[in-house]
N, C-alpha and C positions, 0 to 999 in steps of 0.2 A: 376705825374699828380695829380690834386686836388681831394680831396675826393668826392666833389659834382659832378665831371665830370665822375668819374668811376662808381659810384653806378647806374646810369641809363642803363649802359651796362649789368648789372648782370641779368641773367635769372634763373628762378626756374624750369619750366616745358615745355615739348615740346609735340608734337603729334606723335613723332617717325615716320616720314614719310617714306613711301615706295618709291621705284623707281619711279621717275616722279611726285611724290606728293609734294606739296608745304609745306614748313616748317611753322608751327604755334607754337608760344610759349608764356609764360606768364612771364613778368618781375618780379624779385625777390621782389621788392617793392610792387607790386600788390598782389603777393601771401601772402606776410606778412600781409598786410591790410585785405585780405580775411580772413586769419586765425584769425586775431583779431575779425572780425565780427562774424565768425563761433563760436568762443570761447565765445563771449558775449551771443549769442543766446542760446548755450548749457548750460552755467552757469545759465541763467535765467529760464531754463526749469528744472534745477535740484531740487530735494526735499529739504525741509527745513532742514531735518536732516543731509544731506551731507554739506549744506553750513554752518550750525552752527558748525558742527563737525570740519570743517577746521578752522573756526574762533576761536573756542576754543583752538585748538592746536597751532595755529600761533599767538595767543593773538592779534588778529586784528578785526576790524569790519567786517561784511559780505561784505560791499562795498569795503573795502581795500583788502580783499582776492580776490574779483573780478577783481580788477585792476592789482594785482600781477599776476593772472592766465592769463588775456588776453594779458599782456606784454610778458609772457613767451610763450604764444601760437604764438604771432607775431614774436618772436625771434627764434623760433624753427629751421628755415632754414637759419639763418644768416651765418652758416658754408658753405653754397653754394657760399658765396662770398669768394672763394678761388681758387688757382690754380688747386688743386686736383680735384675739381668738375667742374670748368669752362671749362677744356679741353675736357670734355666728349662730346661735340658737336663741331665739327670743324668749322662749319659755324658761330655759335655764339662766338666761342673763338677768331676768327680772329680780329674782332674790339677791343676785350679786350686786346689781345696781343699787338696790335698796339699802344694803349693808354697807356700801362703800363709804368711807369718810375721807374727805380730801381728794386730792388729785396726785398724779404721778407724772414725772417728767417723761415717762415712756408712753403716756397715753396717746400721743400723736405719732408714734412710731408704727406706721402701717406696714409691718414686715411680717413674713411667715413666722409661725411659732418656733420654728428651728432657729431662727435668728435670735429671737427672745430667750431661747434655752441657752445659747452661747453667752449672750449678754448677762443673763442671771448667774451664770456659773462663775464668770470672771469677777462679778461683783461680789459673790458669796465667798470666793477665795480670798478677796481683799478684807472681807468683813470678819473672818474668823481669826481671833487672836492666836488660836492654837495651831494655825497652819502657816508653814514657812515655804512658800512656793514662789519662785522667782517669776517676774512678769512673762518672760518669754514662754515659760512652761505652762502658765495659767492659760495663755491663748491656745497652746497645743491641746491641752486637756479639754478646753471648751469646744475646740473644733470638732471633737468626736460627736457629742450630742447635736452640735450645730450642723453636722453633716449627715444626719440620720435620714434625711429625704434625699440623699444622693448628690447634693451640691453643698460645697463648704462655704462658710462665711469668711471673708477675708478680713485680716486684722484692721485694714484701713477702714472697712465698713463699720467696725465696732468702735473705732477711736472717738468719733463725735458723740455717739450716745453715751459712752463711758464718760466723757467730759461734761456732757449734759447732766447726767445724774450726780456727778460729783460736786456740781455747783448747787444743786437743788437743796432747798431748806425743808426741815420737817421730815416726818416720817413718810415713807413711800409705802402705801398700803399694798401694792402688788409685790414689791420686793420683799416685804415682811412675810407674805404668804409664801413666796418662793423660797425664802430662806427656811421657813418652817418645814417645807417639803424636803429640802436638801438635807437639813438637819436630821429628819427622820430617816431618810435613805442612808446617810453616813453612819447613823448609829446601827441601822439594820444590817449593813454590810461590813462594819469595822473598817471603813476607809480611811479614817483619819491618820492612823499610824502608817498606812501603806503609802498615802499621799506624802506624808512627811519623809518617808524613806527614799523617795524619788530625788536623786541627787544630780541627775543629768541636767545640763542647761536647757535642752530642748528635746522633744521626742522624735523629730524628723518624719519624713514622708512615709516610710515603711511602717512604723509604729502607728501613725495616725490611721494609715489606710487599714491595717489589720484590725485595730480596735473599732474603727468605724463599721467595717464589714461585719464584725461580731455583733455590734450594737443594732445595726439594721436588721439582722436576722432575729435577734431577740425581741425586737419591736414588732416585726411581722408575726412572730409566734404569739406574743402577748396580746396582739390586736385581733387574733382569730377568736371570735366569740364561740366557736365550737370547743376550743380548748378552755378559754377563760370567758365565761358567759357575762353578759351585761347584767346589771342589777346590783342591789346592795350586797356588801360582804362584810360579815361580822368578823370580829377579831377571832372568835372560836372557830369560825368556818374557814379561815385561811388555810390551815394544814391540810384539810380535806380537799380544798379547791386546788392546792398545789400538787397533791397527790393524784388527783384526777387528770390534771393537765399533763403531768409527766407520764402517766399511763397512755393517754390518748395520743400525745406527739410520738411516743414509742421510739424516742431518739436513742440509738444504740451507740455504745462507745466505739471509738476507732478500733478496728481489729489489730491484734498483735500477731505478727508473723514470727515463726520460729527461725532463728539464724541457721540456714542450711550449711553454711561454711564451717560450722563446728563439728558436723558429723558426716559430711558428704564430700566427695570429689565432684569436679565438674561433670565427668562422665555419669556418675551416679545421679546427680542432680537433674541433668538433662533427660536421662532415661525415665526418671520417676515422674517428671512433669509432662513430657512431651512424647514418650516412645509410643510407637505401634508394635514394636517387638522388644524383646530383651537385648537384642544386639545393637540397639540405637545408642549412639554416643555422642559426645560433643564434637563439633568440628572446630578448626583453629580459631575462627571468629569468636565462638561462643566460649572457648577456653580464655582467650585473652580478656574478654569482657568479665568472665568470673574472676580472673586474677586481680583485675583492676578493682572490682567491687569488694572483694575480700581483703585487699591491701589498703584500702583507703582509711585515713584517720579523720577526715572531714568529708562529709557526704556531698557538699556542694561542688559541682563540676559539670562540664559539658562533654558528653561522649558523642563524637561524630563518627558514624559507621557508613563507609562507602564500600558496597560489595555488590556483586551481580545479583540478579533476581534468583530466587530459589536456593540461597545459601543460608537460610534459617535466621534471618535478621529479626523477625518477630520474636522467635524463641530467645534470641541473644538479648533483646530489650526487656523481655519479661523476666529473664534470669537476673539481669543487672538490677531491675527495679525491685524484685523480691528481696534480694541480698541487702540492698540498701535500706528498704523498708523495715526489715528485720532488725538491722544493726543500729539504725539511727532514729526509729520511731516514727516513720511515715505511715499513713494509713492505707495507702494504695497507689494508684497511678491514674494518669489521664493519658489515654491513647488516642492521638489525633491525627486525622487523615485528610486528604484533599476534598473528598466528595462524600455525599450521603451514601452512595453506593459502596465505596471502599470501607466506610465505617460499618454499614450493615454486614459487609462481608467478613469482617474480622471478629464481629461481636461474639460469635459462638466459640471461637478459639480462645478469646480472653476469659470468657465464662468458664470454659473447661479448665483453664490454668488456675483461675481463682478457686474453683471448687477443690482442686487438688493441693493448692498451696495453703488454704486456711487450716489452721489447727482445729481438730474436732470440736472444742469448746468455743469457737470463735464464729462470728457472723459478719457479713459485709454487705452493704448496699451496692448496687450496680446501677449506673445511669447510662442512657444513650442520648448524647447531647447533639441533637440537630432537630430541625423543625418537623421531621416526619417520624419522630420516635414512636408515636402512638400508632403508627401503621406497620411497624416491624413486629410480626407475630412472635419472633423468638424473644424479643424483649417483653412484650405484653403478657406473655405466659409466665413471667417471674412473679412469685408470691409477693404480696404487699407486706407481709410480716415474716421475719425469720423464724425457723424452728430448728433448734440445734440440740438434740438429745445427746447427752453425755454418759448416761448410765446404760441405756438399752442400745447396744450395738446394731441391732437388727431394726430399729425403728427408722422411719423415713426421715431424711434430713433435708431441710430447704434453708441451707445456711446462707445462700446468695439471694437477695430479694431486691425489689425495686422500692426505694423509699419515696412514698407519695409526696413528702414534703419538699422533695428536690424536683418535682415536676415543673415548678414555676419557672418561667423562662430564664430569669437571672440566677436561679439556684441550680442550674444544670450541672455546674462543675462541683457541687457539694456532696454528691454521692462518694463513697469511699473509693469506688473504682469506676472510672468514666471512660466510655468510648464515644468519640464524636468527631465532628469536622473541625478543621484547623481554624475556622472562624471563631470558635469558642475561645482559642488562645489569642487570636488577634484583637478580639474584643478587650482583652486585658491590657492592650496597648492603646486603645482607642480612647479619646477624649469623650467620655460618655457617662451618663448618670449612673450611679450605683456601681461604678467600676471597682470600688473597694470590696464588693462582694466577690467578684470574680478573683481578685488578688488573695482573699482570705481562703477561698475554695481551692485555688492552686497551691497555696503555701505548705499544705501538709501531704503533697503528692510527689511522686517522681513523674516528670512530664516526658512523654514519648511523641516525637513528631516523625510520622513516616511519610515517605514520598515527598520529601521537601522540595525536590527539584520542580514540582508542580507550581510553586509559588512564583508570581511575577515580581519585577522590581518594586512595583507599587505595593504589593502585598508584603513584601520584605521590609518596608518601612515600618509597618505595624508589628511584623514579626520581630524586628530588631528592638523596637520599644518594649514588647512583652518580654523579650529575652533579658533586657536590662533589669526589668522588675523581678523576674524569676531569679536572676543571679543575686540581686540584692536581698531578695527573700531567702537566699540559700536553698533554692530548689534545684535538685539534680535533674538535668535534662539529658535525653538521647535523642539524637537526630539521625535519621536514617534516609539513605538514597542510594540508587544504583550508580548514578552520575551527577555531578554537580559543577556548574561553571565556576571558574575561580572567583569571580566578583560575588557570586552568592555565597560561596564558602567563606570569603573574607567577611561579608556582612554578618553572617551568623556567629562566626568565631569572635569577631571584634565586639559585637554587641554584648555577648555574654561575658567576655573578659573585662570590658570596661569597668563595670561597677566592683570587680574584684580589687582594682587599685584603690577604691575608696574605703576598704575595710579598716577597721580599727588597727593601730599599730601592732598591737599584740597578736592579731591574726595574721600579720604579715611577716612574722618572724621566720626565718628560714629553718624549717624543722627537717629537712631532707624530703625528697620526693620518694614515696614508697614504691614506686614503679621504676625508678631509675636503674635498679640493679637487674630488672628482669627483661628490659628492652632498650635498645638504643634509640634515643629520640632523633627525628629526622624532620626536615622542613614540612610545615604544615601544607605548603602549597607546591609540594614536589609532584612528580608523576607517579609515585608509588600507588599501585592499585592491585588488589584491594588494600584497604587499611582502616584502622581505628585511630582517631585523633582525640586525645583527652586534654582538656583545659582545666588545669588544676588550681584551686585556690591555695594550695600549699605553697606554690610559687608562681604567681600570675605573670611573671615575666618570662617563663619558660613554657613552650609548647611541647607536648609529646605526640609524636606521629608513630604509629607501630605498624609497619608493613606486615601483611598476613599473606603467607605463600598460597598461591592458587593450587588447589589439588585436583584440578581438572585440565584436560587437553583443550587448547583453544580451538574455538570453532572458526573455520574460515568461510566467510560469507562472500559470495559473488554479488557485486553491485552493478546494475545496468540502468542507464538513464534511458527512458522510453518516450515515444511520442505522446504528447498530451491530448490524446483524442479519445473521447468515450467510446466511440464506435470501434476504433482499432483495439482498444483495451478489451472490450467485450468479446470481440473475435478472438483475441489471444487467449482469454481465460476460457472460453468455449473450447478451443483446440487444445489447450494445455491440460484440461481436466477431463478429457474424454476417457481416459483410463482411470479416472478417479483422482481425488485430491481435494483438501480443504484449504482455501485461500482466505486471507484477510486483506481488504483494501481500506487503508486509513486516509481519509480526506481531511484537509485542514479546515473546511467549512461544511456546514449542514447542507448548504445549497449544492455544492459540488457532489456531495454524497448522494443526495436525492436524485440529481440529474444522471449520475452514473448508474445508480440502481435502476432507473427507469430503462436506460439503454441495455444493461446486462441482462435484466429480466426479459426484455423483448427478444434478445438474441439466445439466451440459454434456457428460458422457461422456468421450471421449478428449481428448488435448491438454492435460492438467493435470498439472503436476509439483509434488512437495513436496520442499523441501530445508530442513534444519536440521542442527544439530550432533549429534543423537542418532541418527544412522545409524552403522553400522559405518564404520571408515575406508575399507573397500573400496567399500561401497555409496555412501558419500558422494562418494568420488573419481570413481566411475562417473557419478554424477549431474552432478557439476560438469563433467566433460569433455563430457558430452552437451549441457549448456547453453551452453558455449562454442562448440560446433560449430553451435548454433542461433542464439544471440543475440550472437556475438562481433563483432569489428570487421568492417565492410563490406568492407575491402580484403583480408581474409584469404582465401585460396583454399579453406581448409578450412571455411569457414562457409556453411551452407545454411540460410537463414532460413525457418521454417515459415510457412504461411498464417495459422495461429492457434495460440497458446500462452498458457497462463496458468500462471505460475510462483507458488507460494505458499511462502513461506519466512520466515526470521528475519534476524537481523543478518548472517548469513553472506553474504546477497545484496549488502549494502552494503560489505562488508570486502574481499572476496577475488576477485570476479569482474568481468571487464571485459565487461559485458553491456549491451545497449541495448534498452529497451522503449518501446512507443508510449504506454502509459498506466501511471500509478503509483498504486497504492492502498497506503496506509501507516497503521498505528496512530500516534496522536499520539506524538511523541518530542521530546526537547530539541532546540532550534533547531539546534545544531551537527550533531547526527546526522540531523536532518530534511534539512538541506542536502546531507549526504553521500548520503541516499537519492535525493534529487532528482537527484543526479549520474548515475543510471542511466536517467533519462527523457531521450529524444532525445539520447542521448550521442554517437552516431557521426553526424557530418554527412553530408549527401548522400543519405540514405535517402528513398525514396518511401513515405510513410505512408498507411495505409488511410484511407478516408473517415470523417470524424468523430473521427479521432485524429491529424490532421495539426498541431494546436495542442497544445502540452504542457499536460496537465491532471494535478493531484494531487488525490486523493480522500482525505480524512482520516477515520478512524474510531476508535472507542474512547472517544468522548465523545458525551454527550447533553445536552440542555438541559431544565431544569426551572424553570419560573416565570422564565425569562430568564437563569438562571445555569447554567454548565456543571457536568456531573456525569461524572466519570471512571469508566470501567470498572475494576473492582477488579484484574483481571489486568494491564491496561495500566499501571495506576499502580503495580504491585508492583516494577517494574523500575527506574523513574526517579523522582526527586523530584517530588512532585505540584506543588509550587510552581512549579517550572520548566515543567512541562507547561502549567499555566495561563498563565504568562507567554508561552510559545511560541504558544499558541492566540490570545492577545490580539495578539501581534505580527504574525501571519499572516493575520488577519481584519480586516475593516473595522469601524469603531466602530458604524456604524448597522446593519450586517449581519453579526453574529457567526459566520455559517456560510459566508461568502464572502470571498475575498480574492485578492490578486495577489503574486507574488514576482518580482523582477527580479534574475536571477542570471547571472553571479557578482557583479555590481557591488555589490549590496546585502548580500552575505553577511557581512562584518565588522560592518556596522552592525546588522544584525538580531541577530547573536550578542550584540553589546554591549548593545543594547536589552533582550534578554531577562535577562541576567545583571546588568546595572547599573541600567538605567532603570526596569524593571519596569512595563511598560505596563498590566498587568492592574488596577492600582489606579484607573485612569481609567475602567474599565468599568462600575463601579457593581454588580458581581457581588456576590452574597450569599455571600462567602467570607472567611474570617478568615485571609488570607494571612500576616500577621505571625506569628500562633501557629504556623501550619504551617511557616513558614520556620524559626522557633526550634526546633521539634521536630525537623525534618529536620537542622538544624545540629548539634543535640546527638547525633544517631545518627551523622552523618558524623564528628564529632570523636571520638566514642568509638571508632569503628573505626580512625580514623587514629591515635589514641593507642596502640592495640594495635600498629599497624604501626611506630610510632616506637620502641616498646619492643623490636622485633625487628630494627631496622636499625642499621647502623653510624653513629656520629655523625661529625661533621666531621673530616677529617684535618688539623686546623690544624697549622702549623709550630710544634709544641710538643714538649717532651721525651717520648719514648717512655716509657709507664709500665709496660711489661711486658705489655701487651695491646692489640691494636687497639681503639680506642674502641668499646665495645658487644659485643665478641666474648665468648661464653662461656655463653649460655643455651640454645643450640640443642639440645644433647644432652639436657638436662634436660627440654625441651618434647617431644622425641621419645619419651623414656622415659614421660613422664606421659600422652602420648596414644597410647601402644602402637603408634607408627607405625614400621614396619620398612624402608620404602623411602625413603632420603634425598632423592632427586631429586623424588618425588612430594610429599614433606613440603615441600621448599623452594618448589616451584612452587605449592602451595596457599597458602603463607604470603604470597608476593609477589602473588598474584592474588586474595586474599581468597576463596579457594575451598575452605576447610577442610572444608566440608560435602559435598564431591563427590569421588567416586573414578573412576578409570578401570579398567575391567575388560575381559577378553577373554571374549566371549560363546562358549559352546560348548552343543551339544545333547546331553543325557545321556538316552538312550532305554534305560532299564533297564540301565544300565551301559556301553552302547555309546556312547563319546564321540566326537563329531565337530564340524566347524565348524557354528555356528548358522545363518548366513545362507544362504537358499535358493539364493543366487547364487554361493556360494563353490565353487571347484573341489575343495575338500576336504570338500563337504557329505556325500559317500558314502564318505569315508575313516574308518574306525574306528580310533581310537588304540589300542584294546586289541589290534589286529592288528599293531601296529608295535613293533619293539624300540628303535628310535631315530628321531628326526626329521631329516630332511635340512634343509639351509639353506633350500631353497625352501618346504618345508612350514612351517617355523618362521615365515618371513616372512609366508606367507599367514595363519597363525593370529594374528600381530600385527596384520594387516589386519582382524581381527575385534574389535579394540579399540573401546570405546565408553565415553562418560562418562555416569555415572549422573545422574538428574535430582536437583538439589539438594532439591527438595520431598520426596524420600525421607527426608531428615533434618530439614528445616525445618518441614515441615507439622505444625501442632498443637504446636510447641514454642515456648515463649515466654521461655526463659532460656538463658543460656550453659551452665549446668549441665545443663539438659535436653538440649540439643543434643549436648553432649559424651557424655553417657550413650548417646543413640541412636547417635552416631557409633561409639563403641567396640562397641555391640552389633552394628551392621551389619558392622563390620570383623571381629568374631569370626565371624559367619556366613560372610563371604567367605573368611576364612582356612581354614575348614573345607571349602572346596569346591576345593581346589588339585588340579591334575593333575600326578601324579608325573613323567610323561614330559616336562612343560614344565620341571621343575626340573632336568633333566638337559642342557637346551640353553642356551647363553650368552644368546641373544636372548630367552628366555621365562622364565628363573629369576627368581623374585621377583614375577612378575606376578599380579595378583589375577585370579580367574576367577569368572564367574557361570554356573552350570549352569541351562539351560532344559530343560524336559521335551520330549516329543515334539511337542507343540503349540506350542512356543517360549513357554512361559509358566513363571513361578516365583513363589515368595513370598520376600520379603526385607524385613526390618524391619517385618513386619506388613502389607505392601502387596503387591499383585499386579502384576508386571512382565510385559510381553508385547512380543515383537519381531516386526516385520513388515518385509519389504523394501520394502513400499509406504508405510508410515506411519513407520517407525523404531521407536524404543523408546517404549513407552506405559506410564504408571504409572496403575493403577486403585486406588480405594479398596476396602475390604473388601466393600462392597455392590455393587460392580461399576461404579460410575460412574467416569469419567475424572478423574484428579487430577494429571496431570503435563503 
C-alpha cells in the first residue's frame, strides 16, 4: 500500500471508552501538528538565557534551534506508526491491518513506541538525500523523541534493528508511513535547513537533556484533550484549534526584569525592595553581592555566603538574583530550603520582593514546590491568571499568579519563581525518570540554596551531582549558611567548579576577573568569617573569597555542661524561671523531647510547650504559629511575649522559626548545628531580660563524665557521629574545666567549626577514648551510605558524546519494583534524604468502622467518612493536614542488616496498604496516600509495635511491653 494512503489510518490517542461508550480518537498526523504548535508556544515563552544557551552549544541561531526543537516535538510519536503500537486498539487496528501490504522487518520488535520513534528518525535521516547529518549526530537527535517518556534509548539497543532493516528487501510499509509523517513535519517547521546548519559532531548530554525536557512538556500539553480535543481536525480548522489551545494554556512569556544597576546604587536598591523605612540601607554583605552581580561579564558562577543569622542573607540573595536576571535574561529564581516549614515561612517575603521587582507591564508565575503546597493558604490565594493593567494606574494588579500547568509533580520547578524544599534540586541529580524536565526548569533561573548546613553527607552526594549539572547549564547559584563544615564547603565548591573546566576553549580565555580590583582574594578554606566566596567561570583556577567585616560586637556565651537528668533539669528550669523567662530546650531525638516534656510539665505545670516533627501537619502548624506569636521579633505587632514559657523540641526549633529565648538548653550536637541553636539565644536585640537571664547562657546535656572522660548518652549519640560530638565538647569547654566554657559569636564561628572538623582538639584532653578507631568506623559507615547515593545519582554531564542515556539513568524503576514502592515522589524523596525507612501516612480514627480524622483538634474529628458519598476539596485538604511521618525506629529498632530492614519495610508497607480508605482514592489530593488507622483510643499496632497519637505529645512509639521506644 502507498505511504500516503496508510498514514491517514494511523492513530495517536483515544478516550479509552467504557462499555457502551463511543470511541473517540485523534489521528497521529493531528497529534504531531498539535505537538509542533505546543512546542512553538513553549519555546517562545522560555527565557532568553535558555534559548541562548542552547544556541551557543548547538552553534546555531536561536531561530534555527527553534526549528530543530519543534521538528523533534512533532516527531516524538512517529513510532506509533508501527505494528507494536497500532494493535493496542482492535477497532482502529482493523482498517490498518486490511490496508497493509507486505511485512516489515520491525514487525517483531515488541518495543515501546518511543523506541520506534528513535529508530524511525535515524532511518529517515539516512534516507533523505538533502540531509547531511553525521551518524553520531543522528543518534543524538533521535534520542530526544526516543526519550520523551523519560527513559532514553541506548545506541547499542538501536544497532541491531538498524542492521535488520538495512538488510531487508522491498518497501517497508511502516517506514513509508513514518517517512511521510516526518516529511510533513519537516516541511511544516522548516527543519531541513536548520538540521543541515548543525555542524557540531554531537549534541552532548546538556543539549539532549534540555531538548528532551522541552519536548516532554510539549507532548504533555498536546496530549491534554482540554486544550487539543479528540476528533477529526480539518485543514481549515487548524488555525482556530491552535488559537483556542494557546488561549486555554495561557502560557505567559518569561518576565523581563529591568536592570537596577543602571540607575540605582546598592543602598537605593535595598531600600526600594526591602525597606520598612526610608533610613534602611544595604549592609556590607549586600553591597559586596551587589558589586559582584553588577561587575560580572558572565552570569554563571557560585556565590557562597557564610554569615550569622539576622544579617540579611535572604535580601542579599534576592538582590543578586534580580540583577543577574535583568542583565542576562533569566526568568526568575528557585529559592530552596531544608524543610516544608522553612519554605512556607519565606514564601511571603519572596512574593513581596517579586511584586516590587516586576516592571508594571510584566507578569510572573510563582510556585510552591513541596508536597503540601495546596495546604498553604498564602499560596492558594494567588490568582490562577495574571492581570496587569498598564494604562489605568489605579486598577487592581495581580501580576503574580499560580500557573496551574506547573502544579503537576514533575513540573513544580517550571514556574518563573519557585520556593520549595531542597529535595526539588536533589531530584535534578537523581537517576530518575523525566529528570530532563527538572534540568530544563532550572536552566532559566538563578538557584538559591538556603541553610545548606542542614544537608547530610548522603544528601550532599545528590547536591553535588545537581550542582555539576547546574554549572554545565551555566545556572548562577547562591548558597547560604551561618556555618559550614570544611568538608561540606569543599563538596559544594568542587562540584560546581568541576564542569567549568570542561568549557569550550574560547570560554576559558583569561579575560581578567572583574572583581580582582575590588577585593583581595583569600583562601576559600580559611577562618575568615563572615565572608562571600565566588567561584567564577572567568577563571576557574582562581577562587575569590571576600572577608566581610562584622559590624556588631561579639556576644560572649557562657557554656555549662549539666547532669543529664530530666528530673534535675525540670527542677532547674522551675527555679530559674520563677521571676519569668523564656527557655528553649532542644533535644536530639523526639523520644528525649517527649520524656523531658512529661517531666517538666509535671514539675512546672502550665507554660510548657512541646514541638517536633511527629505531630500531624495541622497540629504542628498550629503550635508553630502560637510560638511565633509569643517569641517572634520584638518589633512585630502580632507578638505578645509571655512572662514565662518553656519550649521543648527538636531540630525544628533551630531550622524554621524566628524565635528569641532568654536561656538555651541543648543536647550536645556538632559544632555547626550547636552554633545554629545558639542563634535562638538573645536573638532579637533590645529586649529587657528577666533577672538572672540577662547574660546569654547555654546549658549542654546528653553527656556525663566517668573517671574524667566524657560518656555520651546513647540516644544523643545515635543521631550524629560520636567523634564529632567529642571534638565539639573539647572545643567549647576549657582544658582545665571540661564542664565550663565560653563562646564568642559570631566572630569565632568559623574558627570553631574548622577546629572541630580539622584540628580535632579532643586529642589534647587526655580522655580515655579511642577516637581514631571511632572515626575510622564512622567513616566506613558514611562512605557506605554515600556509595549507595552515588549509585543512584547522575554522573557528571561532561561535554562528551551522548551515549544514548543520561549518565546514570536507568535503575530507578527496577528499584521501585524491588521495594514494592508505588508512590514515585515518596520513593524519590526517600532516596535523596536517606530516609528509606520512614513513611508519611494520614492518621484516621477507626471506631468500629466509623472513620474520621484522628487529631482531636481537627474540625473533621466528628465527621464520619461512612456518611459521605464524596469529599469536598476543603475536606480533602483537612485530611491532608492529618499527615505525619512515622518514626524511623519503627523499621530500624532491632535490625542490624540491610536485608532485615528491607524485610521489615516491606512488611510495614503491606500492613499500611491494607488500611486504605476507599473514599480517599476517589479524590485527586488523597489518591495513593498511605493511611494509618487508629482505634478509638488513638492507638494501633504496626510492625509489631504499639503507636499512639496525642495532640499533646504527638506520635509515640511503644514497645510490646509498654515502654516508650520512639
